[in-house]
Backbone bond lengths (Angstrom), bond angles and torsions (degrees), N, CA, C in turn:
res aa  C-N    CA-C-N  psi(-1)  N-CA   C-N-CA  omega(-1)  CA-C   N-CA-C  phi
1 M - - - 1.443 - - 1.514 109.63 -
2 K 1.307 116.76 131.31 1.448 120.54 -174.92 1.518 110.55 -91.82
3 K 1.315 116.34 133.44 1.438 122.20 173.82 1.514 108.23 -116.31
4 V 1.314 116.03 136.15 1.441 119.61 -173.68 1.520 111.65 -85.29
5 T 1.318 116.43 -49.45 1.451 120.12 -174.04 1.512 109.71 -121.52
6 I 1.325 117.14 125.68 1.453 121.45 172.04 1.517 106.35 -114.34
7 L 1.335 116.66 104.18 1.443 121.47 -178.62 1.512 108.16 -114.09
8 F 1.353 117.04 113.84 1.455 120.96 -176.22 1.517 107.65 -129.08
9 T 1.319 115.34 72.93 1.441 121.41 -177.44 1.512 108.75 -111.23
10 L 1.328 117.58 126.50 1.447 120.71 178.84 1.513 108.87 -71.85
11 L 1.328 115.89 119.89 1.444 121.23 -178.30 1.524 109.59 -115.59
12 T 1.372 116.76 -159.36 1.451 118.32 -168.42 1.507 116.70 -143.40
13 I 1.318 121.00 -152.69 1.449 125.61 -139.18 1.525 117.74 -67.02
14 S 1.310 121.85 -35.83 1.453 119.71 -176.54 1.510 109.88 -119.30
15 I 1.329 115.73 143.38 1.460 119.32 -178.39 1.522 109.36 -120.32
16 S 1.323 117.16 141.17 1.451 120.30 178.74 1.521 109.33 -130.37
17 Y 1.322 114.89 143.06 1.458 120.40 178.62 1.514 108.09 -120.14
18 G 1.321 116.85 129.11 1.444 120.29 177.26 1.519 110.67 -86.84
19 Q 1.315 114.26 164.72 1.456 120.44 176.40 1.519 109.86 -68.71
20 N 1.327 116.29 147.41 1.459 120.76 176.24 1.530 108.89 -63.37
21 L 1.329 116.97 123.52 1.459 120.63 -179.44 1.524 112.25 -69.64
22 L 1.320 116.90 -22.64 1.458 121.36 -178.26 1.522 111.18 -91.15
23 S 1.314 116.18 144.91 1.466 122.32 171.38 1.524 108.77 -101.95
24 G 1.328 116.68 140.01 1.460 119.47 177.25 1.502 113.96 64.89
25 G 1.351 117.51 32.92 1.460 120.49 -178.40 1.512 114.20 -66.52
26 G 1.334 116.78 -22.04 1.459 120.78 176.43 1.517 112.78 -97.81
27 F 1.356 116.54 -3.46 1.463 125.18 176.43 1.523 113.52 66.90
28 E 1.332 117.41 3.15 1.468 120.09 179.31 1.530 109.95 -69.92
29 G 1.323 116.54 134.91 1.452 121.47 176.79 1.522 114.57 80.83
30 L 1.337 118.01 -6.43 1.463 119.91 178.27 1.529 110.12 -80.82
31 T 1.316 115.55 155.64 1.459 120.46 178.94 1.527 109.92 -64.37
32 T 1.314 116.38 129.34 1.464 119.90 179.68 1.530 110.43 -78.30
33 G 1.321 115.21 159.74 1.456 121.01 179.68 1.515 111.38 117.54
34 K 1.334 116.27 -171.25 1.449 122.32 -175.42 1.534 111.81 -65.70
35 I 1.336 115.54 144.35 1.461 121.84 173.73 1.521 107.88 -96.78
36 N 1.333 117.24 125.71 1.454 121.08 -179.45 1.525 110.30 -128.10
37 S 1.319 117.19 -169.49 1.464 120.75 -175.45 1.518 112.81 -67.08
38 A 1.336 117.14 -19.74 1.465 120.68 -177.93 1.524 112.85 -101.81
39 S 1.324 117.97 1.36 1.461 120.81 -178.61 1.525 110.29 -69.70
40 S 1.329 115.22 159.89 1.469 120.92 178.29 1.527 109.06 -146.87
41 P 1.339 118.86 140.74 1.468 127.55 0.09 1.533 113.20 -81.42
42 W 1.342 116.86 -12.42 1.460 120.80 177.51 1.521 109.21 -91.89
43 S 1.317 116.94 144.46 1.455 121.36 174.97 1.520 108.65 -135.98
44 S 1.328 116.23 172.99 1.461 121.21 -179.35 1.520 109.86 -137.87
45 G 1.347 115.52 145.61 1.455 120.28 176.14 1.510 112.86 -90.84
46 I 1.331 117.36 6.20 1.464 121.87 -178.80 1.517 109.64 -91.05
47 A 1.326 117.56 120.43 1.461 121.55 -177.85 1.528 112.15 -81.44
48 N 1.334 117.07 -33.99 1.461 121.58 -177.78 1.529 109.53 -76.61
49 S 1.325 117.75 116.22 1.464 121.64 -175.98 1.526 112.48 -61.15
50 T 1.332 117.23 -22.38 1.468 120.29 179.20 1.526 110.86 -61.46
51 F 1.320 116.67 -32.78 1.461 120.96 -175.00 1.528 113.90 -105.17
52 Q 1.322 116.51 -1.68 1.461 118.77 178.54 1.528 110.97 -70.66
53 P 1.335 117.70 139.03 1.469 119.09 174.52 1.524 109.25 -68.52
54 S 1.309 116.27 166.43 1.463 119.48 -178.41 1.518 110.96 -139.12
55 I 1.328 115.11 153.95 1.464 121.34 172.65 1.522 107.20 -96.81
56 N 1.312 116.30 120.11 1.455 122.06 -177.31 1.524 110.64 -112.84
57 S 1.316 116.76 155.65 1.466 122.36 179.19 1.516 109.53 -120.36
58 N 1.320 116.50 107.40 1.461 122.82 178.25 1.521 107.40 -165.45
59 A 1.319 117.30 103.73 1.468 121.25 -175.11 1.523 112.22 -58.85
60 A 1.344 116.39 -29.54 1.462 119.54 -179.25 1.522 112.03 -69.02
61 N 1.335 117.33 -23.18 1.459 121.32 -177.76 1.529 113.68 -104.11
62 A 1.336 117.37 -16.29 1.462 120.88 -179.24 1.519 110.21 -77.55
63 H 1.335 115.96 155.22 1.466 118.95 174.52 1.514 110.17 -70.63
64 T 1.340 116.84 -49.46 1.456 122.35 171.28 1.520 107.89 -136.12
65 G 1.320 116.63 158.14 1.459 120.07 179.53 1.507 112.42 68.88
66 D 1.332 115.48 -150.84 1.468 121.76 -176.09 1.519 113.67 -110.17
67 Q 1.332 117.03 -25.04 1.464 119.24 -170.92 1.527 111.77 -115.16
68 F 1.333 115.05 153.48 1.455 122.59 -179.16 1.517 108.48 -155.05
69 L 1.326 116.32 170.70 1.457 121.20 177.13 1.518 109.64 -103.88
70 N 1.318 115.80 136.29 1.465 121.30 178.35 1.523 110.05 -111.38
71 M 1.344 115.63 125.68 1.468 121.89 174.92 1.521 107.63 -101.81
72 G 1.319 117.51 130.02 1.459 120.98 -177.67 1.514 113.18 -73.63
73 N 1.319 115.82 -171.90 1.467 121.43 -175.12 1.517 113.08 -70.47
74 D 1.329 116.15 -35.26 1.461 119.97 -169.82 1.521 111.24 -118.08
75 F 1.328 114.84 -172.22 1.452 124.23 -170.57 1.523 112.11 -42.03
76 S 1.344 116.29 124.92 1.457 121.80 -177.01 1.518 109.34 -159.40
77 N 1.333 117.19 161.54 1.465 120.26 173.33 1.518 111.00 -159.71
78 F 1.328 115.58 160.88 1.460 121.89 168.79 1.518 108.04 -148.34
79 R 1.325 116.46 161.06 1.457 120.22 -168.90 1.526 110.15 -156.84
80 Q 1.331 115.71 165.39 1.458 121.70 175.38 1.529 109.64 -155.38
81 S 1.323 116.86 134.71 1.455 121.94 175.15 1.520 109.72 -74.62
82 I 1.335 116.93 136.21 1.457 121.82 179.57 1.526 109.07 -134.31
83 T 1.321 115.86 156.68 1.456 121.76 177.87 1.518 109.09 -119.09
84 A 1.330 116.77 119.54 1.456 122.60 -177.22 1.525 110.19 -114.61
85 V 1.317 115.41 173.23 1.465 121.78 173.30 1.527 107.25 -99.33
86 P 1.329 119.12 115.52 1.468 120.91 -177.57 1.526 111.98 -53.72
87 G 1.334 115.40 137.41 1.454 121.07 179.44 1.507 114.85 84.23
88 T 1.338 117.80 -4.00 1.465 122.60 -179.57 1.524 110.02 -90.32
89 Q 1.328 116.47 140.86 1.463 120.22 177.55 1.523 109.84 -89.35
90 Y 1.333 115.50 134.35 1.462 122.33 -179.83 1.528 110.08 -123.37
91 T 1.319 115.31 154.56 1.456 122.09 176.36 1.527 109.28 -113.88
92 V 1.325 116.21 121.55 1.466 122.23 174.87 1.520 108.27 -92.07
93 S 1.317 116.84 131.33 1.464 121.58 178.15 1.516 108.94 -133.06
94 L 1.331 117.40 139.65 1.463 121.58 179.68 1.527 109.86 -159.11
95 W 1.314 115.33 164.16 1.466 122.40 175.97 1.517 109.00 -120.89
96 N 1.337 115.84 139.32 1.462 121.62 -178.85 1.528 109.46 -139.03
97 R 1.327 114.29 144.52 1.466 119.58 176.00 1.527 110.01 -141.55
98 F 1.338 116.59 115.25 1.463 120.45 171.69 1.530 108.05 -77.25
99 L 1.324 117.23 138.60 1.451 120.76 -172.15 1.522 112.34 -70.10
100 S 1.313 115.92 143.97 1.461 122.37 -177.46 1.522 111.08 -85.88
101 N 1.325 114.71 171.77 1.476 122.82 176.00 1.525 112.65 61.09
102 Q 1.323 115.99 26.05 1.460 118.44 -179.64 1.518 111.27 -131.79
103 G 1.311 117.73 19.49 1.452 121.04 -178.92 1.510 111.38 84.38
104 Q 1.303 117.20 155.36 1.459 121.38 -179.93 1.524 110.10 -76.87
105 P 1.333 118.59 120.21 1.468 120.12 179.05 1.523 112.21 -60.38
106 E 1.319 115.89 151.88 1.457 121.35 178.26 1.524 110.28 -72.48
107 S 1.328 116.93 152.91 1.463 120.75 -176.90 1.523 112.72 -66.31
108 T 1.327 117.23 -20.48 1.466 120.51 -179.22 1.523 112.88 -93.53
109 D 1.321 117.54 1.33 1.462 121.42 -175.81 1.522 112.75 -108.20
110 G 1.330 117.40 30.13 1.452 120.88 -175.27 1.515 113.78 -89.29
111 I 1.325 114.83 -155.89 1.458 122.20 -173.41 1.531 109.50 -119.01
112 F 1.325 115.98 129.74 1.459 122.55 176.88 1.521 109.12 -99.85
113 I 1.316 116.09 130.99 1.461 122.00 178.23 1.525 107.04 -120.75
114 S 1.324 116.89 126.95 1.461 119.13 -176.19 1.521 111.65 -143.27
115 V 1.316 114.45 158.47 1.460 122.93 171.75 1.527 106.40 -113.32
116 R 1.332 116.98 124.80 1.461 121.91 -171.81 1.520 111.08 -127.91
117 A 1.320 115.43 166.17 1.461 120.43 170.79 1.522 108.19 -70.68
118 N 1.321 116.60 134.20 1.464 121.00 -176.26 1.525 109.49 -84.58
119 T 1.322 115.44 82.09 1.467 121.97 -176.36 1.529 112.10 -104.98
120 G 1.338 116.48 14.20 1.459 120.85 -176.25 1.511 111.16 100.51
121 G 1.330 117.10 154.20 1.462 121.10 -179.83 1.513 111.45 58.64
122 N 1.324 115.43 -128.28 1.461 120.94 -179.26 1.531 112.56 -90.06
123 G 1.334 117.58 12.19 1.445 121.31 175.35 1.523 113.15 74.02
124 T 1.333 115.45 -175.15 1.455 122.49 -179.00 1.519 109.52 -126.92
125 Q 1.322 116.27 130.71 1.457 120.35 179.60 1.530 110.40 -66.09
126 F 1.334 115.09 143.22 1.457 120.02 173.65 1.532 109.42 -79.99
127 D 1.308 115.33 165.76 1.459 122.03 174.53 1.529 107.70 -125.23
128 P 1.334 118.87 106.46 1.462 126.90 7.14 1.534 112.23 -76.49
129 I 1.318 115.22 157.58 1.453 122.40 -178.30 1.524 110.54 -66.16
130 I 1.344 115.97 137.68 1.463 121.85 172.26 1.528 106.28 -100.75
131 S 1.313 117.24 99.17 1.456 119.95 -171.20 1.520 111.18 -154.21
132 F 1.320 114.98 156.67 1.458 122.87 176.08 1.521 108.54 -143.29
133 Y 1.332 116.62 142.83 1.469 121.82 -176.46 1.523 110.25 -116.90
134 I 1.323 117.00 128.76 1.464 122.17 173.24 1.519 107.63 -92.59
135 D 1.305 115.92 108.29 1.460 122.92 -178.47 1.533 108.55 -86.86
136 P 1.336 118.85 109.39 1.472 120.71 -175.05 1.519 114.04 -68.03
137 S 1.328 117.44 -16.76 1.465 118.83 -179.26 1.528 112.14 -81.41
138 T 1.335 117.57 -4.33 1.463 120.63 -176.86 1.521 113.65 -112.94
139 V 1.337 117.68 3.67 1.462 120.89 179.94 1.521 109.81 -125.45
140 D 1.330 115.55 159.34 1.462 119.02 176.87 1.524 109.42 -86.09
141 D 1.339 116.37 -175.90 1.456 119.73 -174.84 1.521 112.24 -95.90
142 T 1.341 117.13 28.66 1.451 121.84 172.31 1.528 108.77 -104.24
143 W 1.334 116.39 175.44 1.458 120.13 175.67 1.525 109.15 -65.70
144 N 1.330 116.80 130.06 1.462 123.03 178.21 1.521 109.79 -122.50
145 D 1.324 115.41 138.33 1.452 122.54 -178.98 1.524 109.85 -96.03
146 F 1.335 117.53 132.10 1.455 122.43 179.05 1.523 109.65 -126.97
147 T 1.316 116.48 137.74 1.455 121.23 175.29 1.523 109.96 -136.69
148 F 1.312 116.40 149.98 1.457 120.48 168.97 1.526 108.53 -154.38
149 D 1.327 115.65 153.87 1.457 122.38 -178.17 1.520 110.24 -106.63
150 F 1.328 115.54 148.55 1.458 120.15 174.07 1.525 108.68 -148.93
151 T 1.312 115.64 156.82 1.458 121.96 174.54 1.515 108.53 -105.25
152 A 1.329 116.70 127.02 1.462 121.20 -174.69 1.523 111.01 -68.46
153 P 1.349 118.13 119.59 1.468 120.75 178.97 1.529 112.21 -74.04
154 Q 1.345 116.84 -24.42 1.458 122.50 -177.44 1.525 108.56 -157.62
155 A 1.333 116.54 176.57 1.459 120.60 -176.01 1.529 112.72 -80.98
156 D 1.327 116.90 -42.73 1.463 121.97 -172.73 1.524 109.86 -88.84
157 L 1.327 116.28 103.17 1.461 121.40 -173.40 1.526 111.35 -123.58
158 L 1.337 114.75 162.41 1.458 122.04 174.15 1.519 108.13 -125.64
159 F 1.323 116.08 125.19 1.463 120.87 173.05 1.522 107.13 -91.27
160 F 1.330 116.42 121.70 1.469 121.38 -169.89 1.529 110.31 -128.00
161 V 1.327 115.86 131.29 1.468 122.07 177.05 1.524 107.36 -123.46
162 G 1.327 116.62 121.50 1.460 120.60 -176.88 1.516 112.67 -130.82
163 K 1.313 115.27 151.92 1.456 121.95 -178.60 1.528 108.54 -133.11
164 Q 1.331 116.17 130.18 1.456 120.35 -179.40 1.525 111.22 -79.04
165 S 1.331 115.25 168.91 1.451 120.31 173.54 1.526 108.72 -72.78
166 R 1.315 116.72 138.89 1.467 119.67 178.21 1.532 110.27 -67.90
167 A 1.294 115.18 157.59 1.458 120.46 178.81 1.526 110.27 -61.17
168 A 1.311 116.61 148.11 1.471 120.89 -179.79 1.524 110.22 -54.42
169 G 1.314 115.19 124.11 1.462 119.76 -179.92 1.512 113.98 76.24
170 G 1.339 116.59 4.39 1.461 120.48 -178.48 1.519 112.10 -73.09
171 P 1.332 117.15 167.74 1.464 121.68 -177.50 1.520 111.74 -72.19
172 N 1.305 115.29 160.03 1.451 122.13 174.68 1.528 108.73 -59.74
173 N 1.318 117.98 129.52 1.460 120.24 177.87 1.520 111.63 -131.87
174 S 1.325 116.18 37.30 1.458 119.47 175.66 1.527 109.49 -64.72
175 A 1.313 116.54 158.02 1.460 120.46 -173.54 1.520 110.56 -143.85
176 R 1.333 115.02 153.82 1.458 122.26 170.95 1.525 107.78 -108.69
177 M 1.340 116.22 142.67 1.452 120.96 -179.59 1.524 109.03 -134.02
178 D 1.349 116.32 149.26 1.462 119.30 -174.40 1.525 109.77 -161.22
179 D 1.320 115.08 162.69 1.471 124.23 170.13 1.529 113.23 53.19
180 F 1.333 115.64 59.24 1.454 121.79 174.44 1.530 110.24 -82.17
181 S 1.308 116.63 141.80 1.461 120.46 171.20 1.515 109.89 -150.02
182 I 1.319 115.93 149.07 1.459 122.78 171.13 1.520 106.09 -133.39
183 I 1.321 117.18 106.16 1.455 120.88 -178.06 1.520 109.79 -125.44
184 E 1.311 115.15 158.16 1.456 119.90 176.90 1.517 109.17 -62.23
185 T 1.317 117.15 131.30 1.453 121.37 178.86 1.523 109.03 -61.33
186 P 1.347 117.86 131.17 1.465 120.31 -178.53 1.529 111.80 -52.00
187 T 1.331 114.41 136.27 1.458 120.44 179.99 1.519 110.60 -111.29
188 A 1.318 116.57 167.49 1.454 120.10 -176.33 1.516 110.60 -144.45
189 S 1.352 116.01 166.50 1.456 120.58 -179.86 1.516 111.10 -99.54
190 V 1.342 117.53 -160.74 1.458 120.28 -166.07 1.523 115.34 -90.56
191 V 1.327 118.54 -13.74 1.464 120.14 -178.99 1.523 108.69 -84.28
192 D 1.337 118.55 135.15 1.455 118.44 177.78 1.517 111.28 -136.54
193 L 1.306 116.07 -179.91 1.458 122.18 -174.13 1.517 112.99 -102.83
194 Q 1.301 117.91 7.39 1.465 119.71 -178.16 1.521 112.00 -61.84
195 K 1.325 117.05 -32.77 1.462 119.73 179.94 1.523 111.72 -66.32
196 F 1.332 117.47 -16.73 1.459 121.99 176.99 1.528 111.62 -98.82
197 N 1.353 116.73 8.66 1.464 121.60 -179.19 1.530 111.13 54.56
198 F 1.326 115.09 41.56 1.457 121.00 -177.31 1.525 110.63 -69.83
199 K 1.331 116.56 136.68 1.467 122.40 177.68 1.519 109.42 -136.73
200 S 1.330 114.77 147.93 1.462 121.78 176.25 1.520 108.19 -143.50
201 Y 1.330 116.87 130.75 1.464 121.00 -177.28 1.529 108.51 -161.69
202 P 1.334 118.91 162.30 1.472 128.81 -7.21 1.525 111.04 -78.59
203 N 1.286 116.27 169.94 1.457 122.60 174.63 1.532 108.61 -149.19
204 P 1.329 118.75 107.95 1.458 129.83 10.49 1.537 112.42 -69.62
205 A 1.347 115.42 161.68 1.457 121.72 179.88 1.526 109.38 -122.32
206 N 1.328 115.53 148.92 1.463 120.76 177.01 1.523 111.78 -100.51
207 N 1.338 116.52 -62.68 1.462 120.94 -175.86 1.524 113.70 -116.58
208 F 1.338 117.45 -28.78 1.455 120.44 -175.63 1.524 110.40 -140.42
209 I 1.344 116.26 150.58 1.451 121.68 164.36 1.527 107.30 -120.23
210 K 1.319 116.31 136.39 1.456 122.17 -177.50 1.521 109.54 -103.18
211 L 1.345 116.16 134.48 1.449 122.86 -179.20 1.519 109.77 -119.24
212 S 1.331 116.55 143.26 1.459 120.37 175.45 1.520 109.28 -151.08
213 A 1.338 116.52 153.29 1.458 122.76 178.83 1.516 108.42 -160.78
214 S 1.325 116.12 166.06 1.467 120.56 179.36 1.518 111.82 -81.23
215 K 1.334 116.50 -9.31 1.459 122.19 177.61 1.522 108.08 -134.20
216 N 1.328 116.68 158.69 1.460 119.64 -176.90 1.529 112.59 -54.79
217 I 1.330 115.13 131.67 1.461 121.43 171.24 1.519 106.19 -84.01
218 D 1.319 117.09 117.28 1.467 120.09 -172.93 1.521 113.16 -74.72
219 K 1.324 116.70 -45.15 1.465 119.97 -172.93 1.518 109.75 -157.07
220 V 1.338 116.26 152.97 1.460 122.20 175.98 1.520 109.02 -131.90
221 E 1.321 115.85 135.50 1.458 122.36 174.59 1.525 108.38 -126.38
222 I 1.331 116.87 145.42 1.461 121.66 177.32 1.524 108.08 -125.76
223 Y 1.339 115.72 135.43 1.457 122.29 -177.81 1.528 110.06 -125.48
224 S 1.327 116.09 149.06 1.460 120.47 168.73 1.522 108.13 -74.37
225 L 1.338 117.31 167.92 1.458 120.44 179.09 1.527 112.53 -66.88
226 L 1.316 117.18 -14.91 1.458 120.68 176.47 1.524 111.77 -90.20
227 G 1.344 117.53 2.10 1.451 121.59 175.62 1.508 115.65 92.77
228 K 1.334 118.54 5.53 1.463 121.31 178.96 1.527 110.13 -82.80
229 Q 1.323 116.57 128.02 1.463 120.37 178.31 1.536 109.49 -74.62
230 V 1.333 116.27 126.13 1.463 120.75 -178.00 1.526 111.76 -116.11
231 F 1.341 117.30 -6.40 1.478 120.76 179.93 1.517 108.84 -157.43
232 N 1.351 115.79 140.48 1.468 121.77 178.16 1.522 107.52 -152.83
233 K 1.343 117.39 121.98 1.459 119.98 -178.45 1.524 110.75 -148.58
234 T 1.334 116.20 133.46 1.462 122.09 171.98 1.520 108.98 -83.30
235 L 1.342 117.22 127.70 1.459 120.88 -174.37 1.526 112.87 -106.69
236 A 1.342 117.07 -55.80 1.468 122.47 -178.17 1.533 111.36 54.42
237 S 1.324 116.19 45.69 1.465 121.10 178.66 1.517 109.32 -151.14
238 K 1.352 115.77 159.19 1.463 120.65 -178.67 1.524 112.48 -80.11
239 S 1.305 117.64 -19.42 1.463 121.00 177.74 1.519 109.37 -144.73
240 N 1.306 116.05 146.75 1.457 119.89 -178.75 1.514 108.93 -161.22
241 E 1.320 115.07 161.32 1.456 122.80 178.36 1.523 107.78 -121.92
242 I 1.334 116.69 122.57 1.463 122.56 -177.30 1.519 109.40 -101.51
243 N 1.312 116.30 124.31 1.460 121.65 179.04 1.525 109.73 -81.64
244 V 1.323 117.03 115.01 1.465 121.65 179.56 1.525 111.48 -115.59
245 S 1.322 116.59 16.00 1.464 120.64 -175.22 1.522 112.85 -63.75
246 N 1.346 116.46 -25.10 1.466 119.42 -178.12 1.518 113.01 -85.93
247 L 1.334 117.93 -4.20 1.460 120.64 179.02 1.533 110.27 -81.84
248 S 1.322 116.01 145.86 1.459 120.37 175.83 1.528 109.48 -69.15
249 N 1.312 117.02 152.89 1.463 121.22 177.54 1.520 109.64 -64.13
250 S 1.328 116.41 117.42 1.449 120.85 -177.12 1.522 109.04 -174.81
251 V 1.330 116.23 -172.76 1.459 122.73 174.63 1.526 107.95 -102.08
252 Y 1.329 117.27 135.55 1.453 122.74 -178.54 1.527 110.18 -129.44
253 V 1.323 115.09 162.04 1.459 121.99 176.39 1.523 108.55 -114.72
254 V 1.329 115.86 128.71 1.463 122.34 -179.99 1.523 109.21 -105.84
255 K 1.340 116.41 136.82 1.463 122.68 171.02 1.525 107.67 -116.47
256 A 1.332 116.77 120.39 1.461 122.23 178.87 1.529 108.90 -114.80
257 Y 1.337 116.89 130.44 1.454 122.52 -174.71 1.529 110.62 -108.27
258 I 1.345 116.40 129.53 1.462 122.68 172.00 1.525 107.03 -136.01
259 D 1.338 116.65 117.82 1.463 121.62 -174.44 1.526 109.19 53.11
260 D 1.342 117.02 -123.29 1.459 120.06 -179.09 1.523 112.37 -98.89
261 A 1.324 117.30 9.04 1.463 121.39 -178.80 1.524 110.32 -104.02
262 V 1.325 114.61 151.67 1.466 121.03 178.61 1.524 108.34 -133.65
263 G 1.324 116.45 128.01 1.460 120.96 174.50 1.511 109.47 -102.26
264 I 1.308 116.50 138.30 1.465 122.12 -177.99 1.521 109.41 -128.58
265 Y 1.327 116.75 129.84 1.457 120.41 179.79 1.512 109.68 -155.12
266 K 1.312 116.07 164.17 1.463 121.78 177.12 1.511 111.11 -96.80
267 F 1.331 116.32 148.30 1.455 119.47 166.86 1.523 108.14 -140.21
268 I 1.327 115.13 156.23 1.462 122.13 -179.15 1.515 109.27 -105.90
269 K 1.322 116.65 126.61 1.455 122.18 173.08 1.514 107.36 -96.69
270 Q 1.347 115.59 125.42 1.477 118.28 179.35 1.522 110.61 -137.45
């Protein structure tokens, strides 16, 4: 499983979560069918309905819930206008699955995800480009979680997802996409846990994360990137092992408390 960003920086006392800049990122409750230039909140710059992505309803095929977005085999795109705070760092998170039993897609036939200036249509790329590429030749045919961070150059932005035409005679490389979010990257204050020699590992983690410090760790909380608390445990020990096997594969934020200090950092569950 491919992970885009591994950020393991020891941070500090207060954490804040911004509102998701995207509307309908999970596609739940949106009108099913083809996405075109008049769709809302997602639209597409593709005029030919054959290549337009679509919102489908099938719980067995969605990552979560009932609905998801389907990208066809060939050239396609979808987009959404967003409003950011200039100079603020945001984290983009999404899930993608290339369909199985259709041959391994070529490395040049993947999906481009970018943040652009909202100048109409498909927007204008910034210089340097704010973009990330999902290479289908490097992932398996299960749901894969991708994240990347960017700093907003301006307020009026366009979130754009595009897919090139597959190589002539190349294999089917259609994909399902779900659970998009763009939220402000969690921030922290000036107090940290370095004076307690605090450590947390491994990162990424599969089933457990191990914590240690020179003084008792009072409590640990784990949050999703959307700010939902998914774990809370009082420890009162200098070392402990946290079972994260029941968490979905994604990026999470950990808050560790020692005395009056709080350390905040990200870890990847895979």
